[in-house]
N, C-alpha and C positions, 0 to 999 in steps of 0.2 A: 564301208564296212570292213575291216581287214583280218587277216590270218592272224590267229591267237596261238601261243605255246600251252600244250597241255600239261595241267599240275598234278602231279600225283598228290594224293590224301592221304598220308600216314594215319594208322591208328591212333597212336601216340597225338597227334596233333588234333586229330577229333574230344579225343579225352578231355586236352586241355582247353579247346577253343567251347566245346559243346556240353561236356557230359558233368564234366566239375564246376560249370557254372549253374547247371539245370538242378544240381543239390542243394541252391541255395535258396530254394524253395521250401524246402524244411526247416530252412533258420527260424522265423517270425513261429510256426507252432510249436517247435520242439522248445524254443526258449518260453514261448506263452505255457506251454504244459507243466515245466521245470517250474516255472513262478508258480502257478495257481495248485500245482500240486504241494509247493510250499506255503503258500497262504492257506490251502483248505488246511493242513498240519496245523499251522500256526491260529486261525481260527479256532478249530478243533480245543487245541492245550487251552487258550483261553476259556471257550465255554466250558471243558473242562474243568478248568481250576474254580471257574466262577460257581457252578452245578455243586461242586464236593464242597465247596466253603461254603455256601447257603446251607448243604447239610447237614455238614458238622456243627455247624452255628444254630441250628433250628432245634429248639428244647422239646417242641412237641413228638420230635420221632423216635422211638425205642433204638437204643444204641444197637442192639444186634439188627434191627432194622437199616441202621446208618450204613453199618459195615456190609450188608449185603448191596445197598443201593449206591453207595462210593463205588465196588467194586464193579457194578454194572457200566458205570457211567465213564471208569478209568478203563475199561475193556473193550466199550463200543465208541468210536468217533461218534460226535454231536453230528456230522455230516451223514451218521448212516442211520440215528435216530430221527432225524426230520422225517426221512421215507413214510415211515409209519405218520398216515395222515391224522392218529389221535394225538400222538406226541405234535406232530406239527400244528395240531390245533392250538395249544397251549403254548406256543411261541410264539414271540412278538413279530411281528410284521414285519420289520426292516430287517431285524438278523434273521429271519427265514428268507427274505428277499435276497440278502448278500451272500448266504451258503450257497442256495441254490443257485444263484448267477457265478458265484465260482465253479458249480458243478458242472453246468451247462460249459463254461469256457473252456473247460478240462474237457469235456466230450467235444467241443468243438473241436479244439487242437487235433486228441488223436484222430478225428475223421479226417481231418487236413492230412496227418501224417500217414495213416491206413491208403487214405484214394491216394497220394503220391505214388505210394510204392505200388499198387496196384493197376495207376497209371503208365510205370515203367513197363511192367510185365506186359501189359495190354497190348502197351505202344510200341516194343520193341515185335512181339511178336506178329503186329499187324504191317512194321515195315519188312520184315521177313518175308512174310506172305508174298507181299508185294513186288518182291524178286522174282516170283513165278512165272509172270504173264502179263499181256497189257491189262487183260481183262479183272485179273487180279490185282493188278496195281490200280485200278481204276476204284475196283469195290473197297480195297482197304482203305484207301486214301479217303471216299466219302464216308466211311464208317469212321475211321480214325479220325479225321478233321471234326465231326458231329461229337464223337464223344470228345474230343480233347476241349472244342469249345466250351460243353457245360461244365469238363474237369475244371477249366480255367475261370469261367465265369464263379463256380462255386469255390474254388481256392480264394480269387481275389475278393466276395463278400466275404469269406470269413476269416480271411487274414486281413480284413480292414476292421472287420469287429473285434478280432483280437489285439489289433493295434490301439483302436480307441478305447478300449477295458484295460489294454499296459498303461495307457498315459494316465488313467485315473488310478489304477490299482497300487502299482508300482511307488508313485508318492504317496497315496496316502497309505498305504501298511508299511513301508521305510521309512517315510519321515512325518507319517500324522498330518501332512498336507496334500491341499489337491491344486493344480492350477489349471483353471479353467480355461486360460488363453492356451496353452498346450493341446488339452481335449479339443478344442472348438477348430483348431487348425489341422490335426491331425484328422478329426473327421470330416471337415471338408475337403482335403486331399483327397482322402478316400471315397467318397461322392463323386469328387470329379473322375476319377480313375472308374469306375463302374460304370458313371454315365457315360464316358466315352468307350467303354470296351461294350455297353449296351447298342450307341453308334455304328459301331463295328459288325457287332455279329447282324444286325439286320438293313448294311449298307447294300447296296446292289454292286456286282462284280461287271464290270464294263472288260470285256475281251476284243471289243476292236482295235483291230490294226492300222493303222494310217501311213498309207503307202502313198507314193509320188512317183507317178509313171503314167503312160497310156495305154487306156484300154485297149484291145487287139480285137476286133470281130472278123470275122470270117473272111470279111471283105478286105480287111485291111492285111491278113495275111494267110493267105487262099494254102498256101505250102506249109506253111509252121503249123495248122489247123491239121491238115491231110496226112503231114507225118505223123502227126503226134495222135492221131486217131486210129493208124495204123499199130503205132506201139500200145495203146491203150486195149486194142480190138487183140493184139499179140497176148497182151498179159490177163486179158477177160476182166478189165476193169472200166468203170464208167469214166468216160473223159472230162476234163475240168468245166464249170460250167462258164468262166472267163480267164480269160490272158491278161495280164498285167505286163508291160514291158516299160523297166525303169534303167535305171546308170549303176543302182548299187553292186558291187564285185561279189552275186551271188543268185542263187536260184532257189525257191521255196514252193511248198504247196501249203494248203492250208483248206480246212473246213470252216473256221469261224469266220462270222462277218468280217470283211475289211471296209474301211474305207477310202474313196480314191474321191478327190475333188467333191466332197463334200457329200457324197453319194454314198449308201451304204450297201454293198453289195454281199450277196448271200450266197450258198452252194461252195463248190469246190473252186480254188484258184490259185493258178500256178503264175509265178512272179518269174518271168526269165529277166536276164540282164542284157541289156541292147552292146553293153560295152564290150561283157565277154563273148557274146555271141560272134561278134567283131574277131575273136583272136582264135575262137575255137574252131578244128576243123568239121568235117558233116557228120564222121564217125565221132567225133569227143564229143558233138552234142547231143548225137544220137543218146548217147550211152548218159549221159547225164540227165537229160529229158526220161528215160527210162527210169533212171533213179530214183526222178519224181515222182512220178508215177506207181512207183512201186509201192509208195508210202500211202498212196490209194488203196491199192490190191491189198494192202497188209493191215488196211483197216489202222493205220497209225495213226493218218489226222484226224480220223475218227473219235479216237480217246483222246487226244491232243485236246479236241474240240471240248469233252469233257471234263479231262481234270483240270484245263486250264483256268475256269472259274472259282473252280475249289481251291486251287491254289492263292488265287488273287483273293481270295475272303479270307484266307489262311495269314496271308500277308498281311491286310487290312489287321485283322485281331493281332496280328504279334506288334503292330505299327504302334493300336489305340494301348497295350499293354506297358509298351516301351515308356511312352508318353505318361504313362499312370503316374510314373516316381514310385513307386509305393508298391507298383503291382511288376516290377523289375524282376524279381525273383520269378513269379511264376512267366515274365517275356523267358526268360534264360532257362527253364523246363520246358515250355511249349519250342521254343528254338532249336532244343534237341533234337526235338522228333522232325521239325522241319529241315534240318541238316541232314538226316538219316533219309527224309525223305529224298534229297535230293540227291543222295547218292542212288537209291533206289531209280528214282527217274533217269541220272544218266548212266546207269546200269544198260535200263532197257532202250534206252534212244541209242546206244552205241550198239545194242544188237539188232536193232533196225534198219542203221546204216551197214552193217557188214550184209544181212539182207537184201538191202535193197542195191546194193554193189552185187553183190552174186547176182541178180536178178537182171542187172542193166547189162553183167558181162554176158548173162546168156542172148541178151536183144542184139548187141554190138559184138563186144569181144575184151577179154581180160583186158588187152593191151590199150584199148581204147578208152576204158574205165581207169584204166593207171596214169596215161597220159591226159586225159581230162584232168585227174586230180591235180597232178602236177603243174597243165598249163594254170588252171584257177588260182592255185596258191601261189604259182609265179607273179601272176597277174596284181591279186592281192597284196603279196609284200614289194611290188614295185609302187604300185599306185599309193601305198602306205610311203614310202619312201622318197618319193616325190612331193605327197602334202605335209609330209614332216618337215621336208627340205623349206618348203615355199611359207611352212606359217613361221618358220623358224627365223626367214628372214626380218630383218630388225629395218623395215622400211617400206613406202608406200607400195603395194600392190595394186599397179596400174591395170594391169591385166594377167590373170594368172595363167590363162591357158593351159588349165592341169590336164584337159584332154588331148589336146595336141602333143604336150610334152609325152605323155603315157604312150601315146600312139607312136610317136617318132623314136623311142627310145626302147619299148620293151622288146622289138625284135632284136634286140643285141643283149640286152639284160637275161631275155628268158634262156638262153642256152647255160648261163653260170649261174642260176639258180639253184642248180644240183649242189655244189659246190657252198651253198649256204651256209651261216650257221645255224646251227638247231633245227636243221631243216625239217628233221626226222619226228620232233615234238609236235610240227604244226599242225593247226585245225584249221577247216574248210570255216566260213564264216556263215553263221544261221542264227536267223531271231530266236528261235524257239528252241533247238535241239543241240546239245551238246555232240559233238564227234568226234569218233577215234582218231588217235593220233596218224599223220601223214606213215609213216613206217609199218603200223599196223596194217591199213588200208592195204598198202602196197603188199602186204605180204600175204593178203588173203589171196591177191590176185596173180601171184606166183613171181612178183617183181621185188627187184631191189631198188632201192631210191637210185643207187649209182649205173642202173642196169643200162648197157648201150642204146638198148631200141628206145630208152624214154629219153637219153642225151639227144639220140636222133630224132625225135619228134617237135623236142623244144627248142631245135635248132633249124627247126622248119616254122617260116610262119602258116597258122590258120587260115583255112580259106574265105572262112567267114559265110559258107553258104544259106544257113538258116538264117542267118542277118540280113541275105542281101533277099530271102525268099519273105521279106515284112515288105510291103509298099512303105514309103516313104520313112524307112525305118534314119535314114539317117536326119531327117528334118526334124522327127521325134526326140533323136539323139541329141541333136544341135540343140536346142529347145531348153532340155533339161540341165545339160551340161552348163548352158549359160545361166538359169537360175541358180543351180548349184556352186557355181563358181562367183558369183555377185553375193550368196548367202555365206560363201567363205570369203570371201573379201571383205564384208562387212566384220564377221566376227573374228577376223585377223586384225584390223582398223582397231576394234575393241580391246582387244589385249596388249597393243604397244605400248599405252600410257603405263601399264603394269609391269612394263619390262626394265624403264628407264630411270638410272638416277642422272638428271641429264647435267652433261657436262660440256654441251654447245649451244647453241641456240635451235639449229636442227630440231634435235633432240626433246629440248624445251617446250618446242612449238607441238612437237605431237603430243606430249602431256597434256601442254595445257591447252588441248582441242577437248578434252574430257576434265581434266581438272585444272581451270583458270584460278588465280589469283581472286581471292574475294575479302573484302573489309564489312566488319562489324563494328558500328560506332556504340559505345556504352557509357556508361555514368563515370566512372572512370579515366574510360579515354580510347582508342582507337585497334582493333585486334584487325591483324592482317594474317591471311592463312594463304600460303602458297604451297608448290607440289613437292618441297623439301623441308617446310617448318613453319614456326609462326613466330609471330612479336607483337607483345600488346607492352605499350606503353608503362604499367605501373612495374614491369618486370625489370631485374636487372639488366636482363641482356637477351639476345632472340633465342627462341627453344627450336633449335634443328633437330629434326623426327628421330636423326643418329642418335641424339644426344635423350632420347626419350626410352625410359626404361618401361613404364608402366602408366598409365592411367585409371580413374575411378572417379566415379560421380557419387557423391553422398550430399542429402539435404542443398541439394542445388548449387553446390560446390564442385567443379572440377579441378581436380588434384595430378599435377605429371611432375613423377620421379623422375630425377636426372641422374644419367648414369656417372655422370662428373661430382655427381654430390648435389644435396639441396633437393629443393621443390619446390614449385611454380603452381599458385591457387586462380581460379577462374570464377568468379561469383555468376553463374548462367544467369541472374536474377538481372544485373546490371543492363542487360542486354534486351530490353523489353521488346516485345515484337517479333524477334529473332529464335522462333520456334525449331528452326532447323538447326543453330549452330552445334551443338553435340554431335548431332549426326555427322554435320559436313567434316568436325573436326576429325572423327571415325572415322569416315571415307578417308580422307584424304590421309590419315597417318597408316589405313588398312593399304591404300597403294603404295607409300612409302616404303611398307612393312617385306609385303610381296615382289616390290622392282629389288629390295635390295637381296632378299632369299635366290630371286633370277639369277642376279649378278653374281653371287655365290656360287651358285650351281653351275654357274657359266665358268667360273675362273676355275673349278674344281675339273671339269671337264677337258678344259684347254691345258690344267695339268698333267692330266691322265694322259694326253695326247689326243683326244678325241676332238672331233670338226666342234667348233664352239659355235658356229656362224654359219651362214649359205648363203649365195647368190641367186637373185633372180633375174 
């Protein structure tokens, strides 16, 4: 994990990103209401004209009575008359059904609009309430989520009903025809969206965090457990159920279940970074551990455990709305409140961090908290730079040696960290919560970023006293770094073919490890595909991917437009038994496009004077 910059989220960006798209939830019901209001008026006029004509042409009706009846039919809409059971009993069943359907569709449209307005009010009030406390946040989210998912389900069913009805009535009313295929397609898409939504509602939430590390029992780390217990006693909070030691560049606590080596661990978990424990001095580590235990004492992890499943269900629900195509306006509406809750969660999370820092300062000291923050962020920054340089290396990484590179160079880098660009906005990495920017946390401790005391602390190496108190710490760390570096090299190797437009044999060998030349025999000739293009006997010339403007497949014919003009076609049916033909062409073309984009950005970086490559 790496330190991340803090991004201010302006009111204007929230309006553009969330609020305006949320208003799209009213588009379908508003159009439907306007249309069905128009349809009802038109049908009322047709019914009125037909009845008035029938009355005037009926010789059995007294002239004075005719005028009275005509006046009634001209002043009272037909749609109102059929609400009288006696009058409705004399109306043709099909006509009655059409008029009542239009009335119910108007009511459905109004219900969608009014419920949307009400939900805006309720949702905003719930979010405002959620900023008061962790308890208020949980209750607000629990109530808000349940109300929102009922609202979303209602809107989905109602708007699908409106869309299906519109697909019939628009053409029937305005053009005197209806298109069965259109109605069926809209209905099927709508039903698929509703089915996906129902599955999301009842989908179980999985909140286990997958950890990589070593479980430290009291025999493996007696000093660590003893010091930890002393801090917990001082804070009057229960000690963790287990400690997991890994090599990620952070510390955190959780009460949610975690998975470690296939085992599910319950209770309170403390994750400690062996890599950081080695770099921190004793008081800095004491401050960090006290900070984490403060999250237990403040019930932060308790509420995180309760809120996390709600957020996951909310996100699953959003995913179903997004994938439902015609339910995307409802997705935008729900996403507005998910964004508001994210702001509320961020606010409470930052308040918790300030509180934990203050408690940690009481256990250790303000300077130890500030120094620990600086050293941790310095380590994360330096580790990121090392890993990024290694990943950018355009050659084989036989031995990445990430751990040794960091350990050997961090001592020299740390004192210079204070002068790093944008240092004030950096945040410590965390798997669950957002953190205040470094400058604000240091201000709360009474220190500026350029404070001489912090410069002095960073210029001295940490003693790693807590690290050395763990039996077999070095073997645990070495084993984990070995696996981490192996995975790193594997990912790096898989990325290399997507970087080269091979200009020499060495680069071509790298690309062809994953994208070797392939040959397909067809009725009209041989098709050869390699990392730079294609050649097919019937074509006038080869097709370099650099000349391919676009590709489209229709009726088993692949058409490739040339940037240089003209097009080439390929009938996939001529290559029987080769079901992967189109997929292969697509994979090779995508690889080429990715490599071309990479090289373009690399040239731009070099033009800006930045380092376009690195060595390992």
